[in-house]
C-alpha positions as CSV (number, residue, x, y, z in Angstrom):
1,X,-20.0,-28.8,-6.0
2,X,-22.3,-26.5,-7.9
3,X,-26.0,-26.1,-7.1
4,X,-27.9,-25.0,-10.2
5,X,-31.3,-24.6,-8.5
6,X,-32.0,-22.2,-5.6
7,X,-34.4,-19.3,-5.1
8,X,-34.5,-15.8,-3.6
9,X,-37.8,-13.9,-3.3
10,X,-37.1,-10.8,-1.2
11,X,-39.8,-8.4,0.0
12,X,-39.1,-5.8,-2.6
13,X,-39.7,-8.3,-5.4
14,X,-42.8,-9.9,-3.9
15,X,-44.4,-6.4,-3.4
16,X,-43.7,-5.4,-7.0
17,X,-45.0,-8.8,-8.3
18,X,-48.3,-8.3,-6.4
19,X,-48.8,-4.9,-7.9
20,X,-48.6,-6.1,-11.5
21,X,-50.1,-9.5,-11.1
22,X,-53.5,-8.4,-10.0
23,X,-52.9,-9.4,-6.5
24,X,-51.4,-12.8,-7.1
25,X,-48.6,-13.4,-4.6
26,X,-45.1,-14.5,-5.3
27,X,-44.4,-17.1,-2.6
28,X,-42.8,-17.9,-0.3
29,X,-41.3,-14.5,0.7
30,X,-37.7,-14.8,1.8
31,X,-35.7,-12.4,4.1
32,X,-34.1,-9.5,2.3
33,X,-30.6,-10.6,3.5
34,X,-28.9,-13.8,2.3
35,X,-26.4,-14.1,5.2
36,X,-28.0,-17.4,6.3
37,X,-27.1,-19.0,2.9
38,X,-23.4,-18.6,3.5
39,X,-23.4,-21.0,6.5
40,X,-25.4,-23.5,4.5
41,X,-23.0,-23.3,1.5
42,X,-20.1,-23.8,3.8
43,X,-21.7,-26.7,5.6
44,X,-22.7,-28.3,2.3
45,X,-19.2,-27.8,0.8
46,X,-20.7,-25.9,-2.2
47,X,-18.4,-23.9,-4.4
48,X,-21.3,-22.1,-6.0
49,X,-25.1,-21.8,-5.8
50,X,-27.3,-20.2,-8.5
51,X,-30.5,-18.4,-7.6
52,X,-33.5,-17.8,-9.8
53,X,-37.2,-16.8,-9.7
54,X,-38.4,-20.4,-10.4
55,X,-42.2,-20.4,-10.5
56,X,-42.5,-16.7,-9.8
57,X,-41.8,-15.5,-13.3
58,X,-42.8,-11.9,-14.2
59,X,-45.1,-13.0,-17.0
60,X,-47.9,-10.4,-17.1
61,X,-50.1,-9.3,-20.0
62,X,-48.9,-5.8,-19.5
63,X,-45.5,-5.6,-21.2
64,X,-44.3,-2.6,-19.2
65,X,-45.2,-4.3,-15.9
66,X,-43.4,-7.5,-16.9
67,X,-40.4,-5.5,-17.9
68,X,-40.3,-3.4,-14.7
69,X,-40.6,-6.4,-12.5
70,X,-38.0,-8.3,-14.5
71,X,-35.5,-5.4,-14.2
72,X,-36.2,-5.0,-10.5
73,X,-35.6,-8.7,-9.8
74,X,-32.4,-8.7,-11.8
75,X,-31.1,-5.6,-10.1
76,X,-32.0,-7.2,-6.7
77,X,-30.1,-10.3,-7.7
78,X,-27.1,-8.4,-8.9
79,X,-26.9,-6.6,-5.6
80,X,-27.4,-9.8,-3.6
81,X,-24.7,-11.9,-5.3
82,X,-22.1,-9.1,-5.6
83,X,-20.6,-9.4,-2.0
84,X,-20.1,-13.2,-2.2
85,X,-17.1,-13.3,-4.5
86,X,-18.7,-15.8,-6.9
87,X,-20.1,-18.1,-4.3
88,X,-23.6,-17.0,-5.4
89,X,-24.6,-16.5,-9.0
90,X,-28.0,-15.9,-10.7
91,X,-30.2,-16.9,-13.6
92,X,-31.7,-13.7,-15.0
93,X,-35.4,-13.1,-15.4
94,X,-37.0,-11.9,-18.7
95,X,-40.4,-10.4,-19.4
96,X,-42.0,-13.1,-21.6
97,X,-44.0,-13.3,-23.8
98,X,-43.0,-9.8,-24.8
99,X,-40.2,-10.8,-27.1
100,X,-38.4,-7.5,-27.8
101,X,-38.3,-6.6,-24.2
102,X,-37.2,-10.2,-23.3
103,X,-34.3,-10.1,-25.7
104,X,-33.2,-6.8,-24.4
105,X,-33.3,-7.8,-20.8
106,X,-31.6,-11.1,-21.5
107,X,-28.7,-9.1,-23.1
108,X,-28.6,-6.8,-20.0
109,X,-28.4,-9.9,-17.7
110,X,-25.6,-11.5,-19.6
111,X,-23.6,-8.5,-20.7
112,X,-24.0,-5.9,-17.9
113,X,-24.9,-8.0,-14.8
114,X,-22.7,-10.9,-15.6
115,X,-25.3,-13.6,-14.8
116,X,-24.7,-17.3,-15.4
117,X,-27.7,-17.7,-17.7
118,X,-31.4,-17.1,-18.1
119,X,-34.2,-18.6,-16.1
120,X,-37.6,-19.2,-17.8
121,X,-40.9,-20.8,-17.0
122,X,-42.3,-23.9,-18.7
123,X,-44.9,-21.7,-20.3
124,X,-45.5,-17.9,-20.6
125,X,-49.1,-16.8,-20.3
126,X,-50.3,-20.0,-21.9
127,X,-47.7,-20.0,-24.7
128,X,-45.5,-23.1,-25.2
129,X,-41.7,-22.6,-25.4
130,X,-42.1,-24.0,-28.9
131,X,-44.3,-21.0,-30.0
132,X,-42.7,-19.4,-33.0
133,X,-43.0,-16.0,-31.3
134,X,-40.0,-17.0,-29.2
135,X,-37.6,-17.8,-32.1
136,X,-35.8,-14.4,-31.9
137,X,-35.1,-15.0,-28.3
138,X,-33.8,-18.6,-28.9
139,X,-31.7,-17.3,-31.8
140,X,-30.0,-14.7,-29.6
141,X,-29.4,-17.1,-26.7
142,X,-28.1,-19.7,-29.1
143,X,-25.7,-17.2,-30.6
144,X,-24.3,-16.6,-27.1
145,X,-24.2,-20.3,-26.1
146,X,-26.5,-19.5,-23.1
147,X,-27.5,-21.8,-20.3
148,X,-31.3,-21.7,-19.9
149,X,-32.8,-23.0,-16.7
150,X,-36.5,-24.1,-17.2
151,X,-38.7,-24.2,-14.2
152,X,-42.4,-25.1,-13.7
153,X,-44.6,-22.0,-13.2
154,X,-47.2,-23.6,-11.0
155,X,-50.2,-24.6,-13.1
156,X,-53.0,-25.0,-10.5
157,X,-54.6,-28.3,-9.7
158,X,-58.1,-27.6,-11.1
159,X,-59.4,-31.2,-10.9
160,X,-59.2,-32.2,-7.2
161,X,-61.4,-29.5,-5.8
162,X,-61.2,-29.3,-2.0
163,X,-57.6,-30.6,-1.9
164,X,-55.9,-27.2,-2.5
165,X,-54.3,-27.3,0.9
166,X,-52.2,-30.3,-0.3
167,X,-50.6,-28.1,-3.0
168,X,-51.2,-30.8,-5.6
169,X,-50.6,-28.4,-8.4
170,X,-46.9,-27.6,-7.6
171,X,-46.2,-31.0,-6.1
172,X,-47.6,-33.1,-9.0
173,X,-48.4,-30.6,-11.6
174,X,-44.9,-29.1,-11.8
175,X,-43.3,-32.3,-13.0
176,X,-46.0,-32.6,-15.6
177,X,-45.3,-29.1,-16.8
178,X,-41.6,-29.9,-17.0
179,X,-42.2,-33.0,-19.1
180,X,-44.4,-31.2,-21.5
181,X,-42.0,-28.3,-21.9
182,X,-39.1,-30.8,-22.7
183,X,-41.1,-32.7,-25.3
184,X,-42.3,-29.4,-26.9
185,X,-38.7,-28.2,-27.2
186,X,-37.6,-31.4,-28.8
187,X,-40.5,-32.3,-31.0
188,X,-40.9,-28.8,-32.4
189,X,-37.2,-28.8,-33.4
190,X,-36.2,-25.9,-31.1
191,X,-33.3,-28.0,-29.6
192,X,-32.0,-28.8,-33.1
193,X,-32.4,-25.4,-34.6
194,X,-30.6,-23.8,-31.6
195,X,-28.0,-26.4,-30.6
196,X,-25.8,-24.0,-28.7
197,X,-28.4,-23.4,-26.0
198,X,-27.7,-25.5,-22.9
199,X,-31.1,-26.4,-21.5
200,X,-31.6,-27.5,-17.8
201,X,-35.1,-29.0,-17.3
202,X,-36.2,-28.8,-13.6
203,X,-37.2,-30.9,-11.8
204,X,-35.2,-33.8,-13.4
205,X,-37.2,-33.5,-16.6
206,X,-40.5,-34.2,-14.8
207,X,-42.3,-37.0,-16.5
208,X,-40.5,-37.0,-19.9
209,X,-37.8,-39.5,-19.0
210,X,-40.6,-42.0,-18.2
211,X,-43.1,-41.2,-20.9
212,X,-41.0,-40.4,-24.0
213,X,-41.5,-43.9,-25.4
214,X,-45.3,-43.7,-25.0
215,X,-45.3,-40.5,-27.0
216,X,-43.1,-42.1,-29.7
217,X,-45.0,-45.3,-29.9
218,X,-48.5,-43.8,-30.1
219,X,-47.3,-41.2,-32.6
220,X,-46.0,-44.1,-34.7
221,X,-49.3,-46.0,-34.4
222,X,-51.2,-42.9,-35.5
223,X,-48.8,-42.4,-38.4
224,X,-48.1,-38.8,-37.3
225,X,-44.6,-39.1,-38.6
226,X,-44.2,-35.3,-38.9
227,X,-44.0,-35.2,-35.1
228,X,-41.3,-37.8,-34.8
229,X,-37.7,-37.1,-34.1
230,X,-35.4,-39.6,-35.7
231,X,-33.8,-40.4,-32.3
232,X,-36.1,-39.0,-29.6
233,X,-34.1,-40.5,-26.8
234,X,-30.9,-39.3,-28.2
235,X,-32.3,-35.8,-28.5
236,X,-33.5,-35.9,-24.9
237,X,-29.9,-36.6,-24.1
238,X,-28.9,-33.2,-25.3
239,X,-30.8,-31.7,-22.4
240,X,-29.7,-31.6,-18.8
241,X,-31.8,-32.5,-15.7
242,X,-31.4,-31.3,-12.2
243,X,-31.7,-33.4,-9.1
244,X,-34.5,-31.5,-7.3
245,X,-37.3,-34.0,-8.2
246,X,-36.7,-36.8,-5.7
247,X,-34.3,-38.5,-3.3
248,X,-35.5,-42.0,-4.4
249,X,-32.5,-44.1,-5.3
250,X,-34.5,-46.1,-7.8
251,X,-35.4,-43.0,-9.8
252,X,-31.7,-42.0,-10.0
253,X,-30.8,-45.5,-11.2
254,X,-33.5,-45.2,-13.9
255,X,-32.3,-41.8,-15.0
256,X,-28.7,-42.9,-15.2
257,X,-29.6,-46.0,-17.2
258,X,-32.0,-44.1,-19.4
259,X,-30.2,-40.8,-20.1
260,X,-26.8,-41.1,-18.5
261,X,-25.1,-39.7,-15.4
262,X,-23.6,-36.9,-17.5
263,X,-27.1,-35.5,-18.0
264,X,-27.8,-35.0,-14.3
265,X,-26.7,-31.8,-12.4
266,X,-27.1,-31.0,-8.8
267,X,-30.1,-28.9,-7.9
268,X,-31.3,-28.5,-4.3
269,X,-34.3,-26.1,-4.5
270,X,-32.9,-24.3,-1.5
271,X,-34.2,-22.8,0.7
272,X,-37.2,-25.1,0.5
273,X,-34.7,-27.5,2.0
274,X,-31.1,-26.7,3.0
275,X,-28.4,-27.5,0.4
276,X,-26.7,-29.5,3.2
277,X,-29.7,-31.7,3.6
278,X,-30.5,-32.3,-0.1
279,X,-26.9,-33.0,-1.0
280,X,-26.8,-35.6,1.7
281,X,-29.9,-37.2,0.2
282,X,-28.4,-37.0,-3.3
283,X,-25.3,-38.7,-2.1
284,X,-27.3,-41.5,-0.6
285,X,-29.5,-41.9,-3.6
286,X,-26.5,-42.1,-6.0
287,X,-24.5,-44.5,-3.8
288,X,-24.2,-46.9,-6.6
289,X,-22.5,-44.5,-9.0
290,X,-18.8,-44.6,-9.5
291,X,-16.7,-41.7,-8.3
292,X,-16.3,-40.1,-11.7
293,X,-20.1,-40.1,-12.4
294,X,-20.9,-38.8,-8.9
295,X,-18.4,-35.9,-9.5
296,X,-20.1,-35.1,-12.8
297,X,-23.5,-34.9,-11.0
298,X,-22.3,-32.8,-8.1
299,X,-20.4,-30.3,-10.1
300,X,-18.3,-31.5,-13.0
301,X,-21.0,-31.2,-15.7
302,X,-22.2,-27.8,-14.4
303,X,-18.6,-26.6,-14.5
304,X,-17.3,-28.1,-17.7
305,X,-20.3,-28.5,-19.9
306,X,-22.7,-25.8,-18.7
307,X,-19.9,-23.3,-17.9
308,X,-21.5,-22.4,-14.6
């Protein structure tokens, strides 16, 4: 089994993040050591777990600050995964939207640090992933056949004032971000222009698996044919979706029927929950899948298709 979605925010990273973000905190802070992860990986039966920055992307207006925090995070990750003999891997961080620095740091992550891929946010300082400024980055990652893990960046809940303690932004806003990011990538043509990038949209594509037909139908009604993909559902099937959204069996059945079991990859969001716990929930939620499809979800697709 391969877990494509886990996090690591050590003190050295959170301190640097706060310095360049104007006091905004990277949360939650994790212990500097990862020894507790090994027992969880063993208990869960995981072959490999991939860590990334998730919502704490080093996207600052200051290019030098973004680059410094990205490099620090990547160096910390390289040091953290080195002793584990491949049991831990990493998605590298890049300083978006500063494109030249981002391309250079992506190359360092993939060539020098040996990371499994690149992790990015659903937006970068308000810029969509379909923004033309990112084309040189996608071109380079496409040339390399890179796996790119897309994670919500925590757009705040600005409507339900007084309910901040419920964390409605990350709980409900995150899936909205993921859905928008996926539709932007597809409708803008990024996924078609750069077909060798292997995109993972977390968590489970957010809202796009449920709302793609609404987008298509209303676009047809408004005669905005320039925004239509010939086969939108088919194009969404070129993306991959991790299992960190839910443990509801009905959602898994819908995803498998709509996009296919081969589009789902195991993601636990550890250490928010333990990998052991979430894998147990995924097994329960996918109880109706055949053995071959379950093997694809738990590790086969990540290993054979995403090269993780």
